[in-house]
Phi, psi and omega in degrees: 000320182291331177295321178294317179295320178297319179296315179295317180294322180295325180276330183276332185299313179296327179292319182285327184266331190274163173048053175277136180280131177272121181289134177231135178268134176264085182256134176234110183270140177211157177297151180295145180289321178230141178280134179275128184278175181294319182296316179297322178295316180295318180296315180297314180295322180291323178291321176296318179297318179295321180293327181274314186270342183299306181297321179291325176295322178297315181296316180294325180290330182251025183297320180295325177296321181289328180290324187274002180295134182248000000 
């Protein structure tokens, strides 16, 4: 049985270890076509914050209601 396992391991090891593809990102940086203003930045950040913190705030605000459900 161990001879069979050695044969399988000997044949499988190069397949598992060899020829791994190195990931490369094809990034091309260029200046922005339009400059993003302060107002757009504030609106974007506030909407992202609301989307992330809103549901958890809702749950924390109504925690007692969830505890008292019968």
